[in-house]
Structure formats: C-alpha cells, structure tokens
KOLFIVEX-187437 format. One record per residue: residue number from 1; residue in three letters; z, y, x of N, C-alpha, C in turn. Coordinates in pm, 1 decimal, m for minus. Atoms other than C-alpha are relative to their C-alpha. Layout:
N
nr	rest	n_w	n_v	n_u	ca_w	ca_v	ca_u	c_w	c_v	c_u
NUM	Ala	Z	Y	X	Z	Y	X	Z	Y	X
...
END
This chain:
240
nr	rest	n_w	n_v	n_u	ca_w	ca_v	ca_u	c_w	c_v	c_u
1	Unk	0.0	m118.4	85.1	0.0	0.0	0.0	0.0	124.4	89.4
2	Unk	6.7	m116.7	m87.9	m91.7	341.3	148.6	128.6	81.6	m3.9
3	Unk	m117.5	m86.7	m9.1	187.8	569.3	267.4	m32.1	132.9	m67.8
4	Unk	26.4	m128.3	65.2	218.1	881.5	46.5	m18.3	112.1	101.9
5	Unk	30.6	m109.5	m90.6	77.0	1191.6	208.7	m42.0	122.6	m79.0
6	Unk	52.6	m123.1	58.5	m6.6	1552.0	132.7	m133.3	39.0	62.5
7	Unk	125.2	m28.3	m69.9	m318.3	1534.8	348.0	m109.2	36.7	m99.4
8	Unk	111.1	m43.1	83.6	m598.8	1731.8	185.9	39.3	53.9	m135.8
9	Unk	m44.4	m52.6	128.5	m385.5	1848.2	m107.7	34.7	148.5	13.1
10	Unk	m34.5	m142.3	m1.1	m308.1	2205.5	m209.0	137.5	19.2	m60.7
11	Unk	m136.8	m29.7	41.6	50.7	2326.7	m237.3	13.7	150.9	m16.5
12	Unk	m28.9	m141.0	24.5	140.8	2661.4	m395.1	151.0	18.7	2.5
13	Unk	m143.5	m27.6	m11.8	481.6	2802.9	m300.0	25.5	143.8	m44.2
14	Unk	m39.1	m132.9	45.9	610.7	3095.8	m504.9	137.4	29.8	57.2
15	Unk	m119.2	m28.5	m79.0	876.0	3263.9	m294.3	m17.7	m47.2	142.7
16	Unk	28.8	65.1	m127.0	703.4	3133.7	16.6	m6.2	89.2	121.9
17	Unk	11.0	m89.3	m116.0	727.7	3438.7	242.2	123.6	m0.1	88.1
18	Unk	m122.4	0.2	m80.7	1082.9	3374.3	366.3	90.1	m114.2	m44.3
19	Unk	m104.2	93.7	37.7	1382.9	3143.3	362.6	m49.3	m140.6	m28.0
20	Unk	34.2	136.5	34.7	1353.3	2806.6	194.6	m147.5	m11.9	m34.7
21	Unk	141.7	5.6	37.4	1010.0	2887.1	52.0	m92.6	m5.0	120.0
22	Unk	80.7	2.2	m121.6	865.7	2961.0	394.1	12.7	m134.8	70.0
23	Unk	m20.2	131.7	m61.1	1019.2	2638.9	526.5	m76.1	m108.3	m75.9
24	Unk	78.5	95.3	78.8	857.7	2445.6	238.8	m147.6	10.7	36.3
25	Unk	139.4	m19.5	m38.9	522.1	2598.8	326.7	m27.4	m61.4	137.4
26	Unk	17.3	57.3	m133.6	567.1	2500.9	693.1	0.4	m152.6	m4.5
27	Unk	m9.3	145.4	9.4	667.7	2145.4	600.2	m124.2	m59.1	m65.8
28	Unk	120.7	49.0	66.4	370.6	2104.8	365.9	m120.6	5.4	93.5
29	Unk	107.8	m9.2	m99.1	132.0	2226.5	635.8	9.0	m112.9	101.4
30	Unk	m19.4	108.1	m96.9	281.7	1974.7	877.5	m41.4	m134.7	m56.9
31	Unk	41.7	123.3	67.0	199.2	1705.4	620.7	m150.3	m3.7	m26.5
32	Unk	145.2	m2.1	16.7	m166.3	1807.8	619.8	m49.3	69.5	m124.3
33	Unk	39.5	m69.9	121.8	m167.2	2018.4	303.4	m62.1	135.4	32.2
34	Unk	40.2	m140.0	2.2	m344.4	2343.9	237.4	106.2	73.1	m80.2
35	Unk	m112.1	m69.2	62.4	m81.4	2603.2	142.2	m39.8	140.0	m42.8
36	Unk	15.4	m136.0	50.9	m97.0	2914.9	m73.4	139.2	50.7	m33.9
37	Unk	m131.2	m55.7	30.4	213.6	3132.8	m78.3	m14.8	125.0	m85.3
38	Unk	m7.8	m121.3	79.1	308.7	3402.5	m325.2	138.3	58.0	9.8
39	Unk	m127.9	m68.5	m7.1	584.4	3661.9	m303.8	m21.9	143.0	m46.1
40	Unk	14.5	m133.4	59.0	655.8	4009.4	m437.2	m46.4	106.0	99.1
41	Unk	31.9	m100.5	m101.2	599.8	4193.9	m108.8	m130.5	m34.5	73.2
42	Unk	124.5	26.9	m73.2	240.5	4215.2	25.1	21.9	m8.3	150.5
43	Unk	m24.4	m0.1	m144.3	373.7	4293.1	372.8	63.7	m130.7	45.0
44	Unk	m64.8	126.3	m35.4	598.5	3987.0	376.3	m96.5	m117.4	m12.6
45	Unk	99.9	106.3	14.9	315.9	3767.9	248.9	m92.0	m2.1	121.1
46	Unk	91.1	m6.7	m114.9	82.8	3890.0	524.3	68.0	m51.1	126.9
47	Unk	m72.4	44.3	m119.6	348.6	3834.5	791.6	22.0	m151.1	m3.2
48	Unk	m23.7	143.8	10.5	427.1	3485.1	661.5	m127.8	m79.1	21.4
49	Unk	128.3	69.2	m18.8	60.3	3384.0	644.9	m37.9	m1.5	147.4
50	Unk	28.7	m4.9	m143.4	15.3	3499.4	1004.4	88.0	m98.5	76.6
51	Unk	m92.0	93.1	m65.9	320.7	3296.1	1106.2	m38.6	m144.8	m28.1
52	Unk	34.9	136.4	38.1	204.0	2985.9	917.5	m127.4	m47.8	68.3
53	Unk	121.6	34.6	m72.8	m141.7	2993.4	1073.7	m103.3	m73.4	m82.7
54	Unk	112.2	68.4	63.9	m436.9	2768.8	993.5	46.4	m81.9	m120.4
55	Unk	m29.8	76.3	120.5	m439.4	2618.8	647.7	82.4	75.5	m101.2
56	Unk	m84.7	m77.9	89.8	m230.0	2894.5	491.6	m71.7	125.7	m46.6
57	Unk	46.0	m126.4	55.3	m321.9	3183.4	266.3	105.3	47.3	m98.8
58	Unk	m101.3	m47.7	92.3	m130.5	3399.1	23.4	m38.4	131.6	m62.3
59	Unk	20.9	m126.4	69.3	m112.2	3696.4	m207.1	130.6	42.9	m63.4
60	Unk	m117.1	m50.7	70.2	147.9	3919.7	m361.8	m7.9	m39.8	m147.1
61	Unk	m6.8	32.5	142.4	263.2	3818.2	m708.9	132.7	51.0	m55.5
62	Unk	m119.0	m49.0	69.7	506.3	3983.5	m948.4	28.9	m96.2	m114.3
63	Unk	m24.9	104.0	99.6	659.0	3697.3	m1144.1	63.8	54.8	m127.2
64	Unk	m48.0	m62.4	123.3	803.2	3943.7	m1396.1	m115.8	40.4	m91.6
65	Unk	118.7	m49.2	70.7	447.9	4032.2	m1505.6	m94.8	m116.8	m24.5
66	Unk	78.5	119.2	28.4	262.7	3750.7	m1682.9	m146.9	17.2	38.1
67	Unk	140.4	m21.4	m35.5	m82.2	3906.6	m1634.9	m20.3	m12.0	150.4
68	Unk	8.9	9.6	m145.4	m15.4	3934.7	m1263.0	11.4	m144.3	45.8
69	Unk	m13.9	141.8	m32.6	97.8	3571.3	m1247.7	m128.3	m74.9	m32.4
70	Unk	125.9	64.4	38.6	m214.6	3461.9	m1434.2	m109.2	27.7	102.3
71	Unk	102.5	m36.4	m98.4	m436.9	3651.5	m1189.8	23.4	m72.1	132.2
72	Unk	m31.2	70.6	m124.5	m255.9	3494.0	m893.6	m52.1	m143.1	m5.3
73	Unk	41.6	139.9	7.1	m321.7	3140.2	m1014.3	m150.7	m14.6	m19.7
74	Unk	146.2	2.6	9.5	m681.2	3218.0	m1109.0	m60.8	11.0	138.7
75	Unk	49.0	m15.5	m137.0	m730.9	3328.0	m749.6	30.9	m122.7	84.6
76	Unk	m39.1	117.3	m79.2	m544.8	3026.9	m607.8	m87.7	m120.6	m27.9
77	Unk	87.6	111.7	34.2	m767.5	2780.8	m793.2	75.6	m130.2	m21.6
78	Unk	m63.8	130.4	24.8	m699.9	2407.2	m839.0	111.0	m27.8	100.5
79	Unk	m111.3	31.8	m88.6	m370.4	2283.5	m697.0	57.1	m136.8	m34.9
80	Unk	m62.7	130.8	18.2	m177.9	1961.2	m654.0	150.5	9.3	m20.9
81	Unk	m145.4	m11.0	9.1	180.8	2084.1	m625.6	40.1	146.8	m6.6
82	Unk	m59.6	m132.6	7.9	381.0	2391.1	m724.5	147.4	m10.5	37.0
83	Unk	m142.2	m12.8	m34.5	712.2	2472.2	m555.5	42.0	142.3	m32.1
84	Unk	m47.7	m132.9	40.0	907.2	2760.4	m705.7	137.0	22.2	62.1
85	Unk	m124.8	m28.3	m72.2	1173.1	2899.3	m472.7	45.2	144.2	m15.7
86	Unk	m32.5	m142.2	13.5	1178.2	3265.1	m579.1	133.2	17.4	m70.0
87	Unk	m128.4	m29.4	61.5	1519.1	3406.5	m663.1	36.0	145.3	19.5
88	Unk	m37.5	m140.8	m6.3	1634.1	3757.5	m745.2	147.2	9.0	38.7
89	Unk	m139.5	13.4	m40.9	1949.8	3717.9	m539.2	73.0	133.6	4.5
90	Unk	m67.1	m129.6	5.4	2017.1	4093.2	m542.5	72.2	21.2	m132.9
91	Unk	m62.8	m12.8	131.1	2118.3	4043.9	m904.2	103.2	m110.4	m23.6
92	Unk	m102.8	104.3	14.4	2390.9	3785.9	m836.8	100.8	42.2	m106.5
93	Unk	m84.5	m32.8	114.2	2606.8	3768.7	m1147.8	147.6	m11.8	37.6
94	Unk	m140.8	m1.6	m38.9	2958.9	3874.1	m1055.1	76.9	88.9	m95.9
95	Unk	m85.3	m87.9	78.4	3253.6	4033.9	m1228.1	54.1	m67.0	m124.3
96	Unk	m68.2	52.1	117.7	3462.2	3988.1	m1538.7	m92.6	0.1	m120.5
97	Unk	81.0	8.3	121.0	3299.2	3873.9	m1861.2	32.5	115.8	m94.2
98	Unk	m38.6	m111.3	86.3	3495.5	4146.8	m2042.5	m76.5	127.8	32.1
99	Unk	75.0	m119.2	m41.7	3287.0	4399.5	m1846.3	m148.7	m29.7	15.3
100	Unk	137.4	45.9	m18.9	2955.0	4216.5	m1874.9	m101.7	102.4	m49.5
101	Unk	115.5	m82.5	35.0	2640.8	4431.0	m1875.3	m110.8	m95.5	m42.3
102	Unk	94.4	98.9	49.3	2407.0	4228.8	m2095.3	m142.7	26.5	48.2
103	Unk	133.8	m30.0	m51.4	2095.2	4410.3	m1978.8	m14.9	m50.5	142.7
104	Unk	4.8	48.7	m137.8	2178.9	4332.1	m1616.7	0.2	m152.2	3.2
105	Unk	m3.4	146.2	5.4	2259.2	3971.3	m1708.9	m137.2	m56.2	m36.2
106	Unk	134.0	44.9	38.6	1922.5	3932.2	m1881.9	m97.3	17.4	115.5
107	Unk	88.0	m22.7	m114.4	1749.4	4081.5	m1577.8	18.2	m107.1	105.6
108	Unk	m25.8	105.5	m97.7	1914.4	3812.5	m1366.5	m77.8	m127.2	m25.8
109	Unk	80.8	118.1	34.6	1704.1	3552.3	m1547.7	m148.8	23.1	23.1
110	Unk	142.6	m33.2	m1.1	1372.7	3732.5	m1502.4	m77.9	m74.0	107.3
111	Unk	71.9	64.6	m110.0	1276.1	3588.7	m1164.0	28.3	m149.1	3.3
112	Unk	m37.1	139.7	m22.2	1468.2	3264.1	m1141.6	m41.8	m92.8	m113.8
113	Unk	28.9	86.7	114.8	1406.3	3131.3	m1494.0	m132.0	35.7	m67.0
114	Unk	123.8	m37.9	67.8	1140.3	3325.1	m1684.5	m116.5	8.8	97.6
115	Unk	107.2	m2.8	m100.8	943.9	3381.4	m1364.5	m52.5	m138.7	28.6
116	Unk	41.9	138.8	m21.0	941.5	3006.4	m1307.4	m88.2	m47.6	m115.0
117	Unk	79.4	42.9	115.3	812.4	2949.3	m1661.2	m137.6	67.9	m2.3
118	Unk	130.0	m66.1	m7.0	538.7	3210.0	m1617.8	m90.4	m69.4	102.7
119	Unk	77.9	69.3	m103.1	429.8	3036.3	m1297.8	m47.1	m135.9	m49.5
120	Unk	37.4	132.5	49.6	432.9	2694.0	m1461.9	m111.4	11.5	m104.1
121	Unk	101.2	m17.6	105.2	235.6	2816.2	m1764.6	m138.8	20.2	58.3
122	Unk	132.9	m33.8	m51.1	m45.8	2953.5	m1552.9	m45.8	m92.2	113.0
123	Unk	41.7	104.4	m94.2	m41.8	2678.5	m1290.1	m57.7	m120.1	m74.0
124	Unk	34.1	123.3	70.3	m80.8	2405.7	m1552.3	m149.5	m24.2	m19.5
125	Unk	142.8	27.8	20.6	m451.5	2454.1	m1634.7	m73.0	m41.7	127.6
126	Unk	63.9	27.8	m128.5	m526.0	2408.7	m1263.7	70.7	m112.2	76.6
127	Unk	m82.8	98.1	m69.6	m263.7	2146.3	m1173.8	m54.2	m140.9	m20.1
128	Unk	48.2	137.7	5.7	m377.6	1794.0	m1089.6	81.3	m83.0	m99.8
129	Unk	m74.1	89.0	91.2	m287.6	1532.8	m1355.1	104.3	m84.9	70.9
130	Unk	m98.1	74.8	m78.5	m101.3	1352.5	m1075.1	88.0	93.6	83.0
131	Unk	m70.5	m98.7	m78.9	56.0	1672.1	m948.4	147.2	10.7	m33.0
132	Unk	m144.7	m16.6	17.8	413.9	1794.8	m934.0	37.6	146.8	m2.8
133	Unk	m63.8	m131.7	3.4	631.1	2096.7	m1000.6	143.6	m18.9	48.0
134	Unk	m137.7	8.3	m49.3	955.3	2152.8	m809.5	66.2	136.5	m13.1
135	Unk	m74.9	m122.6	23.1	1206.4	2415.7	m920.8	120.8	5.5	94.1
136	Unk	m112.3	m20.8	m92.6	1512.8	2552.2	m740.5	118.0	59.9	m73.6
137	Unk	m121.8	m65.6	48.5	1870.6	2619.1	m843.9	95.2	14.6	118.1
138	Unk	m93.2	m15.0	m110.5	2185.6	2619.1	m631.5	129.2	m72.7	m28.8
139	Unk	m118.4	85.0	11.0	2512.9	2442.7	m568.6	106.1	58.6	m92.5
140	Unk	m95.6	m57.0	95.8	2709.6	2689.3	m783.6	m19.2	m57.0	m140.1
141	Unk	20.8	67.6	127.6	2554.6	2506.8	m1076.3	106.8	m106.0	m22.9
142	Unk	m95.1	110.7	9.3	2796.5	2222.6	m1001.0	136.9	34.0	58.7
143	Unk	m126.4	m42.7	m61.8	3065.9	2406.3	m800.5	20.5	147.8	m33.0
144	Unk	m13.4	m140.8	40.5	3142.0	2723.9	m996.8	97.3	77.3	88.9
145	Unk	m87.0	m89.2	m75.7	3295.8	3018.7	m815.8	62.7	101.8	m95.0
146	Unk	m69.2	m100.1	80.0	3549.6	3260.9	m960.1	m84.2	126.6	m11.0
147	Unk	73.6	m124.2	21.4	3376.0	3560.7	m1114.8	m150.1	m14.6	m6.1
148	Unk	145.6	19.1	1.4	3029.0	3401.9	m1114.8	m42.1	m107.5	m100.4
149	Unk	36.3	103.8	96.8	2997.9	3195.2	m1434.1	m146.9	2.1	m36.6
150	Unk	140.9	m6.1	38.9	2647.9	3320.5	m1507.7	m89.8	m66.5	103.4
151	Unk	78.5	69.4	m101.6	2517.0	3191.8	m1175.5	m0.4	m150.6	m25.8
152	Unk	m6.6	142.0	33.8	2638.0	2846.4	m1276.1	m86.0	m30.3	m121.7
153	Unk	77.0	21.5	122.0	2481.5	2880.3	m1619.6	m149.6	8.7	26.0
154	Unk	142.2	m15.1	m27.6	2148.5	3001.1	m1484.7	m54.0	m121.4	75.6
155	Unk	42.9	118.4	m72.9	2130.1	2711.9	m1239.9	m12.0	m121.1	m90.3
156	Unk	5.8	111.1	94.3	2207.8	2464.4	m1516.5	m123.9	10.0	m87.7
157	Unk	120.7	m18.5	80.8	1926.8	2614.3	m1723.6	m123.2	m50.1	74.0
158	Unk	114.2	44.8	m79.8	1682.1	2546.8	m1440.5	m2.1	m152.1	8.7
159	Unk	m3.5	146.0	m10.2	1798.7	2187.1	m1397.6	m41.7	m66.5	m131.0
160	Unk	35.8	59.2	128.4	1768.2	2114.4	m1768.3	m144.8	30.7	m37.0
161	Unk	142.4	m28.2	17.5	1431.0	2286.7	m1777.7	m84.0	m105.2	71.7
162	Unk	73.6	101.4	m75.8	1313.0	2045.9	m1508.1	m0.6	m133.6	m74.3
163	Unk	m6.8	126.8	72.5	1433.2	1748.1	m1710.6	m85.2	3.5	m126.6
164	Unk	79.5	m11.5	120.9	1276.7	1873.0	m2032.8	m148.8	0.5	28.7
165	Unk	141.9	m5.9	m34.1	944.9	1952.0	m1867.0	m51.6	m131.9	54.2
166	Unk	42.4	131.9	m49.3	939.3	1610.2	m1700.6	m49.7	m86.7	m115.2
167	Unk	46.9	70.8	119.5	903.8	1467.7	m2052.1	m121.5	70.3	m58.7
168	Unk	103.7	m76.6	69.8	687.2	1745.2	m2192.3	m133.5	m0.1	72.9
169	Unk	122.7	m13.8	m78.2	434.1	1760.0	m1908.1	m47.2	m130.2	62.7
170	Unk	40.1	130.0	m56.1	414.9	1389.7	m1817.3	m147.1	m27.6	m32.2
171	Unk	m46.7	69.1	m121.0	240.0	1233.8	m1631.4	21.3	90.2	121.8
172	Unk	m39.9	m86.9	m110.4	277.9	1540.5	m1412.5	151.2	m9.6	17.0
173	Unk	m141.5	17.9	m29.1	616.0	1521.7	m1241.7	68.5	134.8	20.0
174	Unk	m77.2	m123.5	m13.1	883.0	1791.9	m1261.1	140.2	m35.3	47.5
175	Unk	m132.1	24.0	m58.2	1199.5	1797.7	m1049.2	60.0	132.5	44.6
176	Unk	m65.7	m119.0	m54.6	1445.0	2043.3	m897.8	73.5	m35.9	128.0
177	Unk	m81.6	11.7	m121.0	1614.6	2095.1	m563.0	119.4	93.3	m15.4
178	Unk	m124.1	m76.5	8.6	1975.3	2213.8	m550.9	55.1	18.9	141.5
179	Unk	m50.7	m21.6	m135.7	2048.2	2365.7	m207.5	146.1	41.6	m0.5
180	Unk	m136.2	m46.1	m20.8	2398.7	2421.6	m78.5	0.8	127.6	82.2
181	Unk	m14.9	m116.8	m86.8	2500.8	2670.7	190.0	m108.4	m6.6	106.9
182	Unk	117.0	4.2	m87.7	2172.6	2741.8	368.2	m17.0	136.5	65.5
183	Unk	9.5	m124.8	m76.0	2117.3	3003.6	639.1	m134.2	68.4	m22.4
184	Unk	116.1	m82.3	29.6	1853.1	3215.6	470.6	28.9	144.1	43.1
185	Unk	m11.1	m137.0	m49.6	1798.7	3586.9	536.1	123.7	73.4	m49.6
186	Unk	m115.8	m72.8	52.4	2091.0	3694.4	317.4	123.6	m16.1	88.7
187	Unk	m113.4	22.5	m90.2	2325.2	3555.9	585.5	m22.2	63.1	137.1
188	Unk	25.9	m66.3	m128.3	2164.8	3755.0	868.7	114.2	96.0	33.7
189	Unk	m106.2	m89.0	m44.3	2430.9	3933.0	1068.4	140.2	m53.2	m22.3
190	Unk	m132.5	58.7	21.7	2715.4	3706.8	956.1	49.4	m61.1	130.1
191	Unk	m50.6	55.0	m127.0	2935.4	3622.4	1256.2	3.9	m152.9	m3.6
192	Unk	m1.2	146.7	m4.0	2902.0	3257.7	1366.0	135.8	m60.2	m34.5
193	Unk	m132.7	53.6	30.1	3278.7	3212.2	1341.3	27.7	0.9	m150.6
194	Unk	m12.8	m4.2	145.9	3260.2	3313.4	973.5	m74.6	m118.3	m62.6
195	Unk	77.0	115.4	48.3	2988.9	3052.1	911.9	77.0	m129.6	27.0
196	Unk	m75.2	120.4	m36.6	3195.6	2790.4	1094.8	120.6	m19.2	m91.1
197	Unk	m116.5	9.1	87.2	3501.8	2872.1	883.4	m38.8	m45.9	m140.0
198	Unk	45.2	33.7	135.0	3307.5	2844.6	559.2	m42.2	m146.3	m12.9
199	Unk	57.6	135.2	6.8	3165.2	2503.8	649.0	86.6	m107.6	65.3
200	Unk	m77.8	95.0	m79.0	3445.4	2337.0	843.8	46.5	m122.2	m78.9
201	Unk	m45.9	112.2	80.7	3550.8	2114.8	551.3	m115.0	m85.4	m53.6
202	Unk	112.7	78.1	48.7	3200.1	1993.4	470.1	m4.2	m135.2	73.0
203	Unk	21.8	125.8	m71.2	3133.3	1625.1	547.6	m99.4	14.4	115.0
204	Unk	86.7	m41.7	m111.1	2844.9	1762.1	755.5	40.4	143.9	30.7
205	Unk	m69.0	m128.4	m15.9	3039.7	2055.7	900.4	m85.7	109.5	63.2
206	Unk	87.5	m107.3	m47.2	2766.2	2312.9	939.3	m79.1	53.1	m117.8
207	Unk	90.7	m53.5	100.5	2540.7	2538.1	738.3	m134.6	m69.1	11.6
208	Unk	132.4	60.2	m1.5	2203.5	2399.9	639.5	m104.5	95.4	53.9
209	Unk	116.9	m76.3	m41.5	1876.7	2514.0	787.1	m104.1	m11.3	m111.6
210	Unk	104.0	12.1	101.6	1590.1	2596.2	547.1	m91.0	m120.8	20.6
211	Unk	85.6	116.3	m26.6	1389.6	2321.9	720.6	61.7	m128.4	m52.4
212	Unk	m66.7	117.6	55.2	1651.8	2067.3	612.4	m29.8	m13.0	m149.1
213	Unk	21.7	0.3	144.7	1611.2	2165.7	246.9	m146.9	m24.3	m32.6
214	Unk	144.0	13.9	26.4	1230.9	2179.2	271.9	m41.5	m145.7	m11.1
215	Unk	37.2	141.6	6.4	1220.6	1803.6	324.5	20.1	m58.8	m139.2
216	Unk	m18.7	46.5	137.3	1353.3	1753.8	m28.3	m121.2	34.7	m85.0
217	Unk	119.5	m39.7	74.6	1057.1	1946.2	m169.9	m118.3	m89.2	36.3
218	Unk	110.8	85.6	m43.9	813.3	1744.1	39.2	13.5	m138.7	m61.2
219	Unk	m18.6	130.8	63.1	967.3	1420.4	m84.6	m40.9	3.6	m147.3
220	Unk	29.6	m6.0	142.2	939.5	1534.7	m446.0	m149.0	20.0	m26.8
221	Unk	145.7	m8.0	12.7	573.9	1623.0	m393.5	m64.4	m136.7	20.4
222	Unk	61.2	129.0	m35.5	498.2	1283.2	m239.8	54.0	m117.3	m81.8
223	Unk	m66.0	111.6	67.5	738.4	1070.2	m443.4	m53.6	m22.0	m139.7
224	Unk	73.3	13.3	125.2	503.2	962.6	m718.7	73.2	m71.1	m111.7
225	Unk	m76.7	69.4	103.1	769.6	764.0	m906.3	130.7	72.4	m31.2
226	Unk	m121.5	m78.5	19.0	1030.0	1041.7	m914.5	m29.7	119.6	m89.7
227	Unk	15.2	m115.5	88.1	1052.8	1285.2	m1205.8	127.9	21.2	m80.0
228	Unk	m118.8	m35.1	75.9	1322.4	1466.0	m1400.5	128.7	m6.0	79.4
229	Unk	m116.9	16.5	m86.9	1558.1	1452.9	m1102.2	38.5	131.5	68.2
230	Unk	m50.1	m112.1	m78.8	1771.7	1701.6	m911.5	47.5	m54.3	134.1
231	Unk	m41.1	41.1	m134.1	1798.1	1650.7	m534.6	94.6	105.5	57.2
232	Unk	m100.4	m88.6	m56.1	2115.5	1803.4	m392.0	m4.9	m11.1	152.6
233	Unk	3.1	m3.6	m147.6	2094.7	1911.6	m26.6	108.3	98.7	41.2
234	Unk	m114.5	m90.2	m13.5	2439.7	2050.3	52.2	97.0	m37.4	110.0
235	Unk	m93.1	39.5	m105.9	2592.7	1879.4	356.6	125.2	m66.4	m51.8
236	Unk	m116.4	65.5	58.4	2832.4	1702.5	119.9	97.3	93.4	m68.5
237	Unk	m90.9	m99.0	59.4	2981.8	2021.3	m27.8	56.0	m47.5	m134.7
238	Unk	m47.4	37.1	134.4	3001.9	1873.6	m377.8	97.8	m117.2	2.1
239	Unk	m97.3	108.9	m12.4	3219.1	1588.8	m246.9	141.1	49.2	25.8
240	Unk	m132.9	m51.1	m35.8	3508.0	1817.5	m157.0	53.6	94.4	m107.0
END
C-alpha cells in the first residue's frame, strides 16, 4: 500500500504568514506540496512567501469580508487541503462577565470562528472530494483560565464545528488541532526564565515550537481515515 504523501497536492493556509501557520506551510512544502498562504497583511504575506521559497505563493485576505475571501479562493484555484490557523489574538477575552462588552465579545469571534466558516464556504467549490479541512483552537478550551471563559467557549465552538462539518461535508475530512503553550510571535521578548517557570511542571518541560504543532496538521492532511477529531499538541499540559 502506498505511503500517504502531499506530493503534488495544493495546501492553502489561512494565517500562514507567521507562527503556527507559517510552520504548517513550511512542513507542507517539505512534503512536496504546493502552498498558498493568506493573511491580513500584504507585507507579511510577501515576506513569508520569500522565506518559504519555491512552491509557495500567497495573497492578502481579510477573513472578516466575505467578498474578499471569495476573491482569494477564486485566485487560489483548486486545492486539496485547507488549514485555518488565523486568530485575532489581540481580542483575547478577559475580565469579569459582569463587565462584559458584548460588541467586543462578538468581534472576538469574527476571525477565529466566522472567518473560518467564510474560508470553508468559499474553499468548498474548489476542494478535492478527497481533501481535508483543519481548524485551530487552543488548550484553554479544555483548561480554562480565570477571567477568560469566552476563550474556552470560542475554542469549544471550533472543535464542535469540526465534528459537525465532518458529518456534513463527508467524504471530505474535517479535523482540528488544539495547540498548547507554543512560542509564537506573541511571546517575543519574554525572558527565558519566565518561559521555563511556566512550563516546568509539564510532562515535556518546555514550550512547544510551531514546527512541533505543524506536524499535527500534516498528519491530518495525509491521514485519510481520520475525521471529526481534535489533535492536542501541548507537551502534556492537560495531564496536570
């Protein structure tokens, strides 16, 4: 039986200009795929495409704007896999529920949830019948933090969306990746001793690298018998 491969396939990564998304794009290229990245900043897209090199292309996309998302996928053309890693982390939901700003809370869903659905809607007409969609949430979905109940709720919405779509869009496969503490750009400038303190109790006592998490996305693209699942990549955080 042939070994699964991404050779000659096209992978679209929304959120692919930095962090986990960029690592997914790099991992897919290493597997022989053609990669198209999308992100909100044209400058970041151009820099990421230059870094990725041969086999990569990209364009800016505003996932809050359905017409813009539609145009992006029309330009991208037929695809085999969609990975959605975009997250509006500047809108992290913190504070007391008694002081909740509902407009701000709704805005927190625009990129992570509704943006994902806009991307899926317009990828579908071009997505291979044997293709896959991989969404992204986070470990707070399962390990809530004080003052951040909405982050847990939003992550749960993404996981259940993946399960529902796995039934609705079959035989196309839909899954999600749940990263733990990963050293993306938001941690730039954090003292190493602070990182060490935060991770010292983990079974794997270190922060994750985006490349570690990217392997989960690659598996879900290649794993033709896996759908409706959530792969947790957290160094064992949820065990403690």
